[in-house]
N, C-alpha and C positions, 0 to 999 in steps of 0.2 A: 701581401708581404709589401708590393710596390706603393699602396695607398697608404698603409701605415707608416711606412719608411719616409715618404714625401711629407706626410703630415707632421710627424715627430721631429724628424731630423732638421727641418726649417725652423723649429722651436727649441733646439738644443738638446733634445732627448737621444735616445738610443734604441735601436732595434737590434735583437739577436735572433740568430737561427738555431736550428734544431740540434746543432752539436754543443751547445751551452750546457754544461752540467751543473744543476743545482742540488746542494745537500739541504734536503727539506728536512731531514731528519738525521740524527748522529749515524742510523745505520740504513739510510735510504738517499738515494740520488734520483734525480727526475731530470728529463730531457723534453721540454715542452717543445712543439713545433715551432713556436714564435714566443718571443718576449720583448715586452716594452718597458723601457724606464722613462718616464715623463721628465721634462726639463729641470723641474725642482728636487727630483729624488737623488739619492746618492747613487753612484755609478758602480757596477761590479768591476773587480780586477780584470786585466786584459788577460790572463792566463789562470789556469788551474781551476779549481772547484769553487764555486759561486756560492757564497753565504749571504749575500744581499738581495732581499726579495725584489723582484720587478714589480712594477704596477700593475702589469697585465701579462697573463699566460694564455696563450692560445693553443688549442688542441684541435685538430682535424681528424675527426672520427673515421677509423677504418671500418670497413664492413662486418669483421669477424665479431661474434659475440664477446669473446674474450676482451678485445679492444674497446667495445662499447662500454663493457663492466669497468674496465680499468679507468677509462677517462671520465665516465659519469660519476663513479663512486670512489675508487682508490685514489685517483688523482685530485679529486675534488677535495677529500678530506686531507691529503699531504700538503695541497696548495693553501687551503685554509689554514692549517697548523703553521707553516711557513710564513704566512702573512701577506700572500699576494692579494692585492686589493681587488683585482678584476679578473675574472676567470671566463673566457670566451670558448664555446664549444661550437665549432662549424661541423655540421653533418651536411656533407655533400650528397648522400644518398637520399635524404628526405627533404634535402634543400633547406635547411633552417640553421640560424644564428641564435644562440642564446648567450646572454652576458649575464654573470651572476657577479653580485658585489658583497664583498666581506663586510658583515657586520660587526658591532662592537661586542657581540656575544662569541665572536670567532667563527661564525658560521655564514655559508653563503646564503643569499636570497636572490632570486631571479629578479633582475632589473630590467631586462629586455628580451623579448621572444619575438624574432621575425622570420618570414619566410620569403617575402617579395618586398619590391619597392624601394625607395631610396630613404635611407636613415640619416636625418640631418640633425638628430640629437643622439649622440651615443654617449651612454654613461661614462663619465670621467675624461671625456675626450672632446672638450669645447671646441667647436669649429671643424671637428672631422665629419665629413660626409661619406657615406657607403652607399653604393649602388649594389643591391643585391642580384639584381639582373645580370649586371656586368659580372659579378662575382661567379655566379653560376654558368654564365656563357664562357667565362675563362677556364673553369674547372672542366667543362665539356670539351673545349678546344685541347686542353693538356691531356684529356683521356683518350683522344684520338691519336 
């Protein structure tokens, strides 16, 4: 959260937390763990249900099979239909980051998959650098 917030807020973008509720369909809402609106994108309203798709939705996978299925299948389909350009899946259990990009056909394709190292080219985020070893260390620290 800190890394994304520092990077995007200095450019005029917006980062939202897990309490933001998105109307991904008329009959379904979703609350991603983290969302990002890039500087050039329309911003969401300050209150209420959000109908403006963010540029990035981030989900941190919980270890239960139901949560894994929901994040990898159900949410992926909902976010694609809603028009979220990038979907990040962070899996602390297996120490992986996957970034999916929405194609012209309305489906996600994997744009990046990594488990370690420093990522200096993050799809859709020019100038953002992510250190996965620092991310995993922070997750371990918080787990204690």
